The first five atom37 places (N, CA, C, CB, O) and aatype in JSON, in Angstrom:
{
  "aatype": [6, 3, 3, 19, 3, 5, 0, 16, 11, 2, 1, 1, 10, 2, 6, 19, 9, 0, 11, 18, 1, 8, 8, 5, 13, 3, 11, 4, 1, 6, 5, 19, 7, 16, 16, 8, 4, 19, 10, 19, 6, 7, 10, 15, 1, 11, 0, 1, 1, 0, 0, 0, 0, 0, 0, 0, 6, 5, 0, 7, 15, 5, 5, 13, 16, 7, 1, 16, 3, 16, 5, 13, 1, 19, 19, 13, 3, 0, 3, 14, 7, 15, 10, 6, 0, 7, 6, 18, 0, 6, 19, 1, 9, 16, 7, 0, 8, 5, 0, 16, 10, 15, 7, 3, 10, 19, 1, 10, 16, 16, 10, 0, 3, 13, 8, 1, 1, 8, 7, 0, 12, 5, 18],
  "atom_mask": [
    [1, 1, 1, 1, 1],
    [1, 1, 1, 1, 1],
    [1, 1, 1, 1, 1],
    [1, 1, 1, 1, 1],
    [1, 1, 1, 1, 1],
    [1, 1, 1, 1, 1],
    [1, 1, 1, 1, 1],
    [1, 1, 1, 1, 1],
    [1, 1, 1, 1, 1],
    [1, 1, 1, 1, 1],
    [1, 1, 1, 1, 1],
    [1, 1, 1, 1, 1],
    [1, 1, 1, 1, 1],
    [1, 1, 1, 1, 1],
    [1, 1, 1, 1, 1],
    [1, 1, 1, 1, 1],
    [1, 1, 1, 1, 1],
    [1, 1, 1, 1, 1],
    [1, 1, 1, 1, 1],
    [1, 1, 1, 1, 1],
    [1, 1, 1, 1, 1],
    [1, 1, 1, 1, 1],
    [1, 1, 1, 1, 1],
    [1, 1, 1, 1, 1],
    [1, 1, 1, 1, 1],
    [1, 1, 1, 1, 1],
    [1, 1, 1, 1, 1],
    [1, 1, 1, 1, 1],
    [1, 1, 1, 1, 1],
    [1, 1, 1, 1, 1],
    [1, 1, 1, 1, 1],
    [1, 1, 1, 1, 1],
    [1, 1, 1, 0, 1],
    [1, 1, 1, 1, 1],
    [1, 1, 1, 1, 1],
    [1, 1, 1, 1, 1],
    [1, 1, 1, 1, 1],
    [1, 1, 1, 1, 1],
    [1, 1, 1, 1, 1],
    [1, 1, 1, 1, 1],
    [1, 1, 1, 1, 1],
    [1, 1, 1, 0, 1],
    [1, 1, 1, 1, 1],
    [1, 1, 1, 1, 1],
    [1, 1, 1, 1, 1],
    [1, 1, 1, 1, 1],
    [1, 1, 1, 1, 1],
    [1, 1, 1, 1, 1],
    [1, 1, 1, 1, 1],
    [1, 1, 1, 1, 1],
    [1, 1, 1, 1, 1],
    [1, 1, 1, 1, 1],
    [1, 1, 1, 1, 1],
    [1, 1, 1, 1, 1],
    [1, 1, 1, 1, 1],
    [1, 1, 1, 1, 1],
    [1, 1, 1, 1, 1],
    [1, 1, 1, 1, 1],
    [1, 1, 1, 1, 1],
    [1, 1, 1, 0, 1],
    [1, 1, 1, 1, 1],
    [1, 1, 1, 1, 1],
    [1, 1, 1, 1, 1],
    [1, 1, 1, 1, 1],
    [1, 1, 1, 1, 1],
    [1, 1, 1, 0, 1],
    [1, 1, 1, 1, 1],
    [1, 1, 1, 1, 1],
    [1, 1, 1, 1, 1],
    [1, 1, 1, 1, 1],
    [1, 1, 1, 1, 1],
    [1, 1, 1, 1, 1],
    [1, 1, 1, 1, 1],
    [1, 1, 1, 1, 1],
    [1, 1, 1, 1, 1],
    [1, 1, 1, 1, 1],
    [1, 1, 1, 1, 1],
    [1, 1, 1, 1, 1],
    [1, 1, 1, 1, 1],
    [1, 1, 1, 1, 1],
    [1, 1, 1, 0, 1],
    [1, 1, 1, 1, 1],
    [1, 1, 1, 1, 1],
    [1, 1, 1, 1, 1],
    [1, 1, 1, 1, 1],
    [1, 1, 1, 0, 1],
    [1, 1, 1, 1, 1],
    [1, 1, 1, 1, 1],
    [1, 1, 1, 1, 1],
    [1, 1, 1, 1, 1],
    [1, 1, 1, 1, 1],
    [1, 1, 1, 1, 1],
    [1, 1, 1, 1, 1],
    [1, 1, 1, 1, 1],
    [1, 1, 1, 0, 1],
    [1, 1, 1, 1, 1],
    [1, 1, 1, 1, 1],
    [1, 1, 1, 1, 1],
    [1, 1, 1, 1, 1],
    [1, 1, 1, 1, 1],
    [1, 1, 1, 1, 1],
    [1, 1, 1, 1, 1],
    [1, 1, 1, 0, 1],
    [1, 1, 1, 1, 1],
    [1, 1, 1, 1, 1],
    [1, 1, 1, 1, 1],
    [1, 1, 1, 1, 1],
    [1, 1, 1, 1, 1],
    [1, 1, 1, 1, 1],
    [1, 1, 1, 1, 1],
    [1, 1, 1, 1, 1],
    [1, 1, 1, 1, 1],
    [1, 1, 1, 1, 1],
    [1, 1, 1, 1, 1],
    [1, 1, 1, 1, 1],
    [1, 1, 1, 1, 1],
    [1, 1, 1, 1, 1],
    [1, 1, 1, 1, 1],
    [1, 1, 1, 0, 1],
    [1, 1, 1, 1, 1],
    [1, 1, 1, 1, 1],
    [1, 1, 1, 1, 1],
    [1, 1, 1, 1, 1]
  ],
  "atom_positions": [
    [[-10.34, -40.34, 10.74], [-11.66, -39.99, 10.22], [-12.03, -38.59, 10.7], [-12.73, -41.02, 10.67], [-11.84, -38.26, 11.87]],
    [[-12.54, -37.79, 9.8], [-12.95, -36.42, 10.09], [-14.41, -36.41, 10.52], [-12.74, -35.51, 8.85], [-15.29, -36.82, 9.76]],
    [[-14.68, -35.94, 11.74], [-16.05, -35.94, 12.23], [-16.7, -34.56, 12.22], [-16.08, -36.5, 13.63], [-17.76, -34.36, 12.81]],
    [[-16.07, -33.59, 11.54], [-16.62, -32.24, 11.43], [-17.21, -32.09, 10.03], [-15.53, -31.15, 11.71], [-16.52, -32.29, 9.03]],
    [[-18.49, -31.74, 9.97], [-19.15, -31.64, 8.66], [-18.65, -30.42, 7.9], [-20.67, -31.56, 8.83], [-18.12, -29.48, 8.49]],
    [[-18.82, -30.44, 6.6], [-18.31, -29.38, 5.72], [-18.92, -28.03, 6.04], [-18.58, -29.74, 4.27], [-18.22, -27.01, 5.96]],
    [[-20.18, -27.97, 6.39], [-20.83, -26.7, 6.72], [-20.18, -26.05, 7.94], [-22.34, -26.92, 6.98], [-19.99, -24.83, 7.96]],
    [[-19.83, -26.83, 8.94], [-19.16, -26.31, 10.13], [-17.76, -25.82, 9.78], [-19.08, -27.4, 11.23], [-17.33, -24.76, 10.24]],
    [[-17.06, -26.58, 8.95], [-15.72, -26.15, 8.52], [-15.79, -24.81, 7.78], [-15.07, -27.23, 7.61], [-14.99, -23.91, 8.03]],
    [[-16.76, -24.69, 6.87], [-16.91, -23.45, 6.1], [-17.25, -22.28, 7.02], [-17.99, -23.62, 5.02], [-16.71, -21.19, 6.86]],
    [[-18.14, -22.49, 7.97], [-18.53, -21.43, 8.9], [-17.32, -20.98, 9.72], [-19.66, -21.91, 9.84], [-17.09, -19.78, 9.89]],
    [[-16.56, -21.93, 10.22], [-15.37, -21.59, 11.02], [-14.34, -20.84, 10.19], [-14.73, -22.87, 11.61], [-13.75, -19.86, 10.65]],
    [[-14.12, -21.3, 8.97], [-13.17, -20.61, 8.09], [-13.62, -19.19, 7.82], [-13.01, -21.38, 6.76], [-12.81, -18.26, 7.86]],
    [[-14.91, -18.99, 7.54], [-15.43, -17.65, 7.29], [-15.28, -16.75, 8.51], [-16.9, -17.73, 6.89], [-15.03, -15.55, 8.36]],
    [[-15.43, -17.3, 9.72], [-15.23, -16.52, 10.94], [-13.78, -16.07, 11.07], [-15.64, -17.35, 12.17], [-13.5, -14.93, 11.44]],
    [[-12.85, -16.97, 10.78], [-11.42, -16.64, 10.86], [-11.08, -15.57, 9.83], [-10.55, -17.9, 10.64], [-10.35, -14.62, 10.13]],
    [[-11.58, -15.71, 8.61], [-11.31, -14.74, 7.56], [-11.87, -13.37, 7.94], [-11.9, -15.2, 6.21], [-11.19, -12.36, 7.76]],
    [[-13.09, -13.32, 8.45], [-13.7, -12.05, 8.85], [-12.89, -11.39, 9.96], [-15.16, -12.28, 9.31], [-12.68, -10.17, 9.93]],
    [[-12.45, -12.16, 10.92], [-11.64, -11.62, 12.02], [-10.31, -11.07, 11.49], [-11.37, -12.71, 13.1], [-9.88, -9.98, 11.89]],
    [[-9.67, -11.81, 10.6], [-8.42, -11.37, 10.0], [-8.62, -10.04, 9.25], [-7.86, -12.45, 9.04], [-7.82, -9.12, 9.42]],
    [[-9.66, -9.95, 8.43], [-9.9, -8.73, 7.65], [-10.17, -7.54, 8.56], [-11.08, -8.93, 6.69], [-9.69, -6.44, 8.29]],
    [[-10.92, -7.75, 9.62], [-11.2, -6.68, 10.57], [-9.89, -6.2, 11.22], [-12.2, -7.15, 11.65], [-9.65, -5.0, 11.34]],
    [[-9.06, -7.15, 11.64], [-7.77, -6.82, 12.26], [-6.87, -6.08, 11.26], [-7.06, -8.1, 12.77], [-6.22, -5.09, 11.62]],
    [[-6.83, -6.55, 10.02], [-6.0, -5.92, 8.99], [-6.45, -4.49, 8.74], [-6.05, -6.73, 7.69], [-5.62, -3.6, 8.6]],
    [[-7.76, -4.26, 8.66], [-8.29, -2.92, 8.44], [-7.93, -2.01, 9.61], [-9.81, -2.96, 8.23], [-7.58, -0.85, 9.4]],
    [[-8.03, -2.52, 10.84], [-7.63, -1.72, 12.01], [-6.17, -1.33, 11.92], [-7.89, -2.51, 13.3], [-5.81, -0.19, 12.22]],
    [[-5.31, -2.26, 11.51], [-3.87, -1.97, 11.37], [-3.64, -0.91, 10.3], [-3.09, -3.26, 11.03], [-2.79, -0.04, 10.47]],
    [[-4.38, -0.98, 9.21], [-4.25, 0.04, 8.16], [-4.7, 1.4, 8.66], [-5.07, -0.36, 6.92], [-4.02, 2.4, 8.41]],
    [[-5.82, 1.46, 9.37], [-6.32, 2.75, 9.88], [-5.34, 3.39, 10.85], [-7.66, 2.56, 10.57], [-5.26, 4.62, 10.92]],
    [[-4.6, 2.58, 11.6], [-3.61, 3.13, 12.53], [-2.5, 3.89, 11.81], [-3.0, 2.01, 13.37], [-1.83, 4.72, 12.42]],
    [[-2.3, 3.61, 10.54], [-1.21, 4.23, 9.78], [-1.57, 5.61, 9.23], [-0.8, 3.33, 8.65], [-0.68, 6.37, 8.84]],
    [[-2.86, 5.95, 9.2], [-3.29, 7.24, 8.65], [-2.66, 8.37, 9.47], [-4.86, 7.36, 8.65], [-2.74, 8.38, 10.7]],
    [[-2.04, 9.32, 8.77], [-1.37, 10.44, 9.42], [0.11, 10.21, 9.63], [0.0, 0.0, 0.0], [0.83, 11.14, 10.02]],
    [[0.59, 9.01, 9.38], [2.01, 8.73, 9.54], [2.72, 8.91, 8.2], [2.23, 7.3, 10.09], [2.08, 8.98, 7.15]],
    [[4.03, 8.97, 8.24], [4.85, 9.08, 7.04], [5.73, 7.85, 6.94], [5.71, 10.38, 7.04], [6.36, 7.44, 7.92]],
    [[5.77, 7.27, 5.75], [6.54, 6.04, 5.54], [7.53, 6.19, 4.41], [5.6, 4.88, 5.26], [7.33, 6.97, 3.47]],
    [[8.6, 5.43, 4.52], [9.53, 5.26, 3.42], [8.99, 4.09, 2.59], [11.02, 4.99, 3.93], [8.85, 2.98, 3.1]],
    [[8.68, 4.35, 1.33], [8.03, 3.35, 0.48], [8.98, 2.96, -0.64], [6.69, 3.9, -0.1], [9.52, 3.82, -1.35]],
    [[9.17, 1.67, -0.8], [9.93, 1.15, -1.93], [8.98, 1.09, -3.12], [10.55, -0.27, -1.62], [8.01, 0.34, -3.11]],
    [[9.26, 1.89, -4.15], [8.38, 1.99, -5.31], [8.46, 0.7, -6.11], [8.76, 3.21, -6.2], [9.54, 0.23, -6.46]],
    [[7.28, 0.11, -6.4], [7.22, -1.1, -7.21], [6.88, -0.78, -8.66], [6.2, -2.06, -6.64], [7.17, -1.58, -9.55]],
    [[6.26, 0.37, -8.89], [5.91, 0.76, -10.25], [4.52, 1.35, -10.3], [0.0, 0.0, 0.0], [3.98, 1.79, -9.28]],
    [[3.94, 1.37, -11.5], [2.59, 1.88, -11.67], [1.59, 0.94, -11.0], [2.25, 2.06, -13.16], [1.79, -0.27, -10.96]],
    [[0.52, 1.52, -10.48], [-0.54, 0.71, -9.89], [-1.28, -0.04, -11.0], [-1.53, 1.58, -9.08], [-1.13, 0.28, -12.17]],
    [[-2.06, -1.04, -10.63], [-2.85, -1.78, -11.62], [-3.76, -0.84, -12.39], [-3.69, -2.88, -10.94], [-3.9, -0.96, -13.61]],
    [[-4.36, 0.1, -11.69], [-5.26, 1.07, -12.33], [-4.49, 1.87, -13.39], [-5.88, 2.02, -11.28], [-4.99, 2.07, -14.5]],
    [[-3.29, 2.32, -13.05], [-2.49, 3.1, -14.0], [-2.03, 2.23, -15.17], [-1.27, 3.72, -13.3], [-1.99, 2.7, -16.3]],
    [[-1.68, 0.97, -14.9], [-1.26, 0.07, -15.99], [-2.42, -0.19, -16.96], [-0.74, -1.27, -15.43], [-2.22, -0.23, -18.17]],
    [[-3.63, -0.37, -16.41], [-4.79, -0.58, -17.28], [-5.06, 0.66, -18.12], [-6.05, -0.94, -16.45], [-5.38, 0.55, -19.31]],
    [[-4.93, 1.84, -17.52], [-5.14, 3.08, -18.26], [-4.11, 3.22, -19.37], [-5.09, 4.29, -17.32], [-4.44, 3.65, -20.48]],
    [[-2.87, 2.87, -19.08], [-1.81, 2.96, -20.09], [-2.09, 1.98, -21.22], [-0.43, 2.69, -19.47], [-1.89, 2.3, -22.39]],
    [[-2.53, 0.79, -20.87], [-2.83, -0.21, -21.89], [-3.98, 0.23, -22.78], [-3.16, -1.55, -21.24], [-4.04, -0.14, -23.95]],
    [[-4.88, 1.03, -22.23], [-6.02, 1.53, -23.0], [-5.68, 2.86, -23.68], [-7.25, 1.7, -22.1], [-6.56, 3.5, -24.25]],
    [[-4.43, 3.28, -23.61], [-3.93, 4.52, -24.22], [-4.55, 5.75, -23.57], [-4.23, 4.52, -25.71], [-4.55, 6.83, -24.17]],
    [[-5.07, 5.61, -22.36], [-5.64, 6.76, -21.67], [-4.59, 7.47, -20.82], [-6.81, 6.32, -20.79], [-4.87, 8.52, -20.24]],
    [[-3.4, 6.92, -20.76], [-2.35, 7.52, -19.93], [-1.76, 8.76, -20.57], [-1.26, 6.51, -19.67], [-0.91, 9.41, -19.97]],
    [[-2.18, 9.09, -21.77], [-1.67, 10.28, -22.44], [-2.2, 11.56, -21.82], [-2.02, 10.24, -23.91], [-1.69, 12.65, -22.09]],
    [[-3.23, 11.43, -20.99], [-3.81, 12.63, -20.39], [-2.81, 13.3, -19.44], [-5.11, 12.28, -19.62], [-1.93, 12.66, -18.88]],
    [[-2.99, 14.6, -19.29], [-2.11, 15.35, -18.4], [-2.43, 15.0, -16.95], [-2.25, 16.88, -18.63], [-3.53, 14.55, -16.64]],
    [[-1.47, 15.21, -16.08], [-1.71, 14.97, -14.67], [-0.86, 13.84, -14.15], [0.0, 0.0, 0.0], [0.08, 13.38, -14.8]],
    [[-1.2, 13.42, -12.95], [-0.38, 12.43, -12.29], [-0.85, 11.01, -12.6], [-0.39, 12.66, -10.79], [-1.94, 10.8, -13.13]],
    [[0.0, 10.06, -12.26], [-0.32, 8.65, -12.38], [-0.24, 8.03, -10.99], [0.64, 7.93, -13.38], [0.46, 8.54, -10.11]],
    [[-0.96, 6.92, -10.81], [-0.88, 6.21, -9.55], [0.27, 5.22, -9.57], [-2.2, 5.49, -9.26], [0.43, 4.44, -10.5]],
    [[1.07, 5.29, -8.5], [2.15, 4.34, -8.29], [1.83, 3.49, -7.08], [3.51, 5.08, -8.12], [0.99, 3.84, -6.25]],
    [[2.5, 2.37, -6.99], [2.31, 1.49, -5.85], [3.68, 1.11, -5.3], [1.49, 0.24, -6.23], [4.68, 1.09, -6.02]],
    [[3.71, 0.79, -4.02], [4.94, 0.37, -3.38], [4.62, -0.25, -2.04], [0.0, 0.0, 0.0], [3.46, -0.42, -1.67]],
    [[5.67, -0.6, -1.3], [5.51, -1.22, 0.01], [6.32, -0.48, 1.05], [5.94, -2.69, -0.04], [7.43, -0.01, 0.79]],
    [[5.72, -0.38, 2.23], [6.45, 0.18, 3.36], [7.41, -0.87, 3.89], [5.47, 0.66, 4.49], [7.38, -2.02, 3.46]],
    [[8.27, -0.47, 4.82], [9.18, -1.46, 5.4], [8.46, -2.41, 6.36], [10.33, -0.77, 6.13], [9.06, -3.36, 6.86]],
    [[7.18, -2.15, 6.61], [6.36, -3.07, 7.4], [5.39, -3.84, 6.49], [5.57, -2.3, 8.49], [4.44, -4.46, 6.98]],
    [[5.63, -3.8, 5.19], [4.94, -4.57, 4.17], [3.5, -4.15, 3.89], [4.94, -5.99, 4.55], [2.73, -4.93, 3.33]],
    [[3.13, -2.92, 4.26], [1.83, -2.41, 3.83], [1.95, -2.0, 2.37], [1.37, -1.21, 4.72], [2.95, -1.41, 1.97]],
    [[0.94, -2.29, 1.59], [0.88, -1.83, 0.21], [0.34, -0.41, 0.22], [-0.02, -2.78, -0.68], [-0.65, -0.12, 0.9]],
    [[0.99, 0.5, -0.53], [0.61, 1.91, -0.57], [0.42, 2.33, -2.03], [1.69, 2.8, 0.12], [1.24, 2.01, -2.89]],
    [[-0.67, 3.05, -2.29], [-0.93, 3.62, -3.6], [-0.88, 5.14, -3.45], [-2.31, 3.13, -4.19], [-1.49, 5.7, -2.54]],
    [[-0.16, 5.81, -4.36], [-0.01, 7.27, -4.28], [0.2, 7.84, -5.67], [1.18, 7.66, -3.36], [0.63, 7.14, -6.59]],
    [[-0.12, 9.12, -5.82], [0.03, 9.8, -7.11], [1.39, 10.46, -7.23], [-1.07, 10.85, -7.28], [1.96, 10.95, -6.26]],
    [[1.91, 10.45, -8.45], [3.16, 11.15, -8.76], [3.12, 11.5, -10.25], [4.42, 10.27, -8.41], [2.37, 10.92, -11.02]],
    [[3.94, 12.46, -10.62], [4.0, 12.85, -12.03], [4.56, 11.71, -12.87], [4.87, 14.12, -12.2], [5.47, 11.0, -12.43]],
    [[4.01, 11.51, -14.07], [4.52, 10.47, -14.95], [6.02, 10.63, -15.19], [3.78, 10.49, -16.29], [6.49, 11.73, -15.47]],
    [[6.75, 9.55, -15.09], [8.18, 9.57, -15.33], [9.02, 10.05, -14.16], [0.0, 0.0, 0.0], [10.24, 10.07, -14.25]],
    [[8.38, 10.44, -13.06], [9.14, 10.98, -11.93], [9.69, 9.89, -11.01], [8.28, 11.93, -11.12], [10.61, 10.15, -10.23]],
    [[9.14, 8.68, -11.09], [9.57, 7.58, -10.23], [9.83, 6.34, -11.06], [8.51, 7.29, -9.16], [9.23, 6.12, -12.11]],
    [[10.74, 5.53, -10.55], [11.02, 4.24, -11.18], [11.0, 3.16, -10.11], [12.38, 4.26, -11.93], [11.27, 3.43, -8.94]],
    [[10.68, 1.96, -10.52], [10.71, 0.83, -9.59], [12.1, 0.73, -8.97], [10.33, -0.49, -10.32], [13.11, 0.86, -9.65]],
    [[12.13, 0.5, -7.67], [13.39, 0.37, -6.95], [13.81, 1.63, -6.22], [0.0, 0.0, 0.0], [14.73, 1.59, -5.4]],
    [[13.16, 2.76, -6.52], [13.48, 4.0, -5.82], [12.67, 4.07, -4.52], [13.18, 5.24, -6.72], [11.69, 3.35, -4.35]],
    [[13.11, 4.94, -3.62], [12.4, 5.16, -2.36], [11.67, 6.5, -2.41], [13.37, 5.11, -1.16], [12.19, 7.49, -2.9]],
    [[10.45, 6.48, -1.87], [9.64, 7.69, -1.8], [9.15, 7.88, -0.38], [8.46, 7.63, -2.79], [8.77, 6.92, 0.29]],
    [[9.16, 9.12, 0.07], [8.57, 9.46, 1.36], [7.09, 9.75, 1.1], [9.3, 10.69, 2.05], [6.77, 10.64, 0.32]],
    [[6.21, 8.99, 1.74], [4.77, 9.1, 1.48], [4.03, 9.33, 2.79], [4.24, 7.83, 0.76], [4.22, 8.6, 3.76]],
    [[3.18, 10.34, 2.8], [2.31, 10.63, 3.95], [1.0, 9.88, 3.74], [2.04, 12.19, 4.11], [0.34, 10.06, 2.72]],
    [[0.63, 9.03, 4.69], [-0.55, 8.19, 4.57], [-1.81, 9.01, 4.87], [-0.46, 6.97, 5.53], [-1.92, 9.63, 5.92]],
    [[-2.74, 9.0, 3.91], [-3.96, 9.8, 4.04], [-5.23, 8.96, 4.11], [-4.07, 10.75, 2.88], [-6.28, 9.48, 4.48]],
    [[-5.14, 7.69, 3.77], [-6.34, 6.86, 3.79], [-6.02, 5.4, 3.99], [0.0, 0.0, 0.0], [-4.91, 4.94, 3.71]],
    [[-7.01, 4.67, 4.47], [-6.85, 3.24, 4.71], [-8.02, 2.5, 4.07], [-6.77, 2.93, 6.22], [-9.16, 2.94, 4.12]],
    [[-7.7, 1.38, 3.48], [-8.69, 0.51, 2.88], [-8.5, -0.88, 3.49], [-8.56, 0.49, 1.3], [-7.7, -1.04, 4.41]],
    [[-9.2, -1.85, 3.0], [-9.16, -3.19, 3.6], [-7.73, -3.69, 3.82], [-9.92, -4.18, 2.72], [-7.38, -4.12, 4.92]],
    [[-6.92, -3.63, 2.79], [-5.55, -4.13, 2.92], [-4.53, -3.23, 2.24], [-5.44, -5.53, 2.34], [-3.4, -3.64, 2.0]],
    [[-4.93, -2.0, 1.92], [-4.07, -1.08, 1.18], [-4.17, 0.31, 1.8], [-4.46, -1.03, -0.31], [-5.22, 0.72, 2.28]],
    [[-3.05, 1.02, 1.78], [-3.02, 2.4, 2.22], [-2.99, 3.32, 1.01], [-1.8, 2.67, 3.14], [-2.52, 2.92, -0.06]],
    [[-3.49, 4.53, 1.16], [-3.34, 5.54, 0.12], [-2.61, 6.72, 0.74], [-4.72, 5.98, -0.49], [-2.72, 6.98, 1.94]],
    [[-1.86, 7.44, -0.09], [-1.08, 8.53, 0.47], [-0.68, 9.56, -0.55], [0.0, 0.0, 0.0], [-1.01, 9.45, -1.74]],
    [[0.04, 10.56, -0.06], [0.56, 11.65, -0.89], [2.08, 11.59, -0.91], [0.06, 13.03, -0.37], [2.73, 11.45, 0.13]],
    [[2.64, 11.69, -2.1], [4.09, 11.74, -2.24], [4.61, 13.02, -1.6], [4.51, 11.65, -3.73], [4.14, 14.12, -1.92]],
    [[5.58, 12.88, -0.72], [6.23, 14.05, -0.11], [7.47, 14.4, -0.91], [6.59, 13.78, 1.38], [7.65, 15.55, -1.31]],
    [[8.31, 13.4, -1.14], [9.55, 13.62, -1.9], [10.2, 12.27, -2.19], [10.53, 14.55, -1.12], [9.89, 11.26, -1.56]],
    [[11.1, 12.28, -3.15], [11.99, 11.12, -3.33], [12.97, 11.14, -2.17], [12.74, 11.16, -4.72], [13.3, 12.21, -1.66]],
    [[13.43, 9.99, -1.76], [14.33, 9.93, -0.62], [15.26, 8.73, -0.76], [13.54, 9.86, 0.7], [15.19, 7.97, -1.73]],
    [[16.12, 8.59, 0.21], [16.94, 7.39, 0.36], [16.63, 6.85, 1.75], [18.49, 7.69, 0.18], [16.04, 7.55, 2.58]],
    [[17.02, 5.62, 2.01], [16.81, 5.06, 3.35], [17.52, 5.89, 4.4], [17.29, 3.61, 3.41], [16.95, 6.2, 5.45]],
    [[18.77, 6.25, 4.12], [19.56, 7.02, 5.09], [18.93, 8.38, 5.36], [21.01, 7.19, 4.59], [18.83, 8.81, 6.51]],
    [[18.5, 9.07, 4.3], [17.88, 10.38, 4.47], [16.56, 10.26, 5.23], [17.66, 11.04, 3.1], [16.29, 11.07, 6.12]],
    [[15.75, 9.28, 4.9], [14.46, 9.11, 5.58], [14.68, 8.86, 7.07], [13.66, 7.95, 4.95], [14.01, 9.47, 7.9]],
    [[15.59, 7.98, 7.41], [15.83, 7.66, 8.82], [16.49, 8.82, 9.56], [16.7, 6.4, 8.94], [16.28, 8.98, 10.76]],
    [[17.27, 9.63, 8.87], [17.84, 10.81, 9.49], [16.72, 11.81, 9.81], [18.91, 11.46, 8.57], [16.75, 12.46, 10.86]],
    [[15.76, 11.95, 8.94], [14.65, 12.89, 9.14], [13.62, 12.4, 10.16], [13.96, 13.14, 7.82], [13.07, 13.19, 10.93]],
    [[13.37, 11.1, 10.16], [12.26, 10.56, 10.95], [12.68, 9.62, 12.08], [11.32, 9.83, 10.05], [11.84, 9.16, 12.85]],
    [[13.96, 9.32, 12.18], [14.41, 8.37, 13.2], [14.16, 6.95, 12.75], [0.0, 0.0, 0.0], [13.55, 6.7, 11.71]],
    [[14.65, 6.03, 13.55], [14.48, 4.61, 13.24], [13.02, 4.22, 13.43], [15.4, 3.73, 14.15], [12.33, 4.73, 14.31]],
    [[12.56, 3.31, 12.58], [11.17, 2.85, 12.68], [11.02, 1.93, 13.89], [10.74, 2.11, 11.38], [11.91, 1.14, 14.2]],
    [[9.9, 2.05, 14.56], [9.57, 1.19, 15.69], [8.58, 0.14, 15.22], [8.99, 2.0, 16.89], [7.55, 0.48, 14.65]],
    [[8.88, -1.13, 15.45], [7.99, -2.2, 14.97], [7.21, -2.78, 16.1], [8.78, -3.3, 14.29], [6.41, -3.69, 15.89]]
  ]
}
């Protein structure tokens, strides 16, 4: 038999979620100023919506998304057609959000080239 009322359960769950989000945001902020090797996943949701609305014809860059080797999600700008899913990009982290990083594309890279330039990642 459960002797904890639903209101108490909800309050406790909300406390855990708030603590998790605060911790996650702190972890994201720690990444600002660092450079990561990002596995490109493709266009960001924002860029896909723009393409679906035929607004992607405009000149300029598109937003891409990918993941670092520590599983942070990163959104960054690149020229249309310059990246494909599965490629690696060197990205300098410039901003942190609740659970996502934003950054600037430095260059296309390979794992071997990135680790030669930056050394092995410390976890």
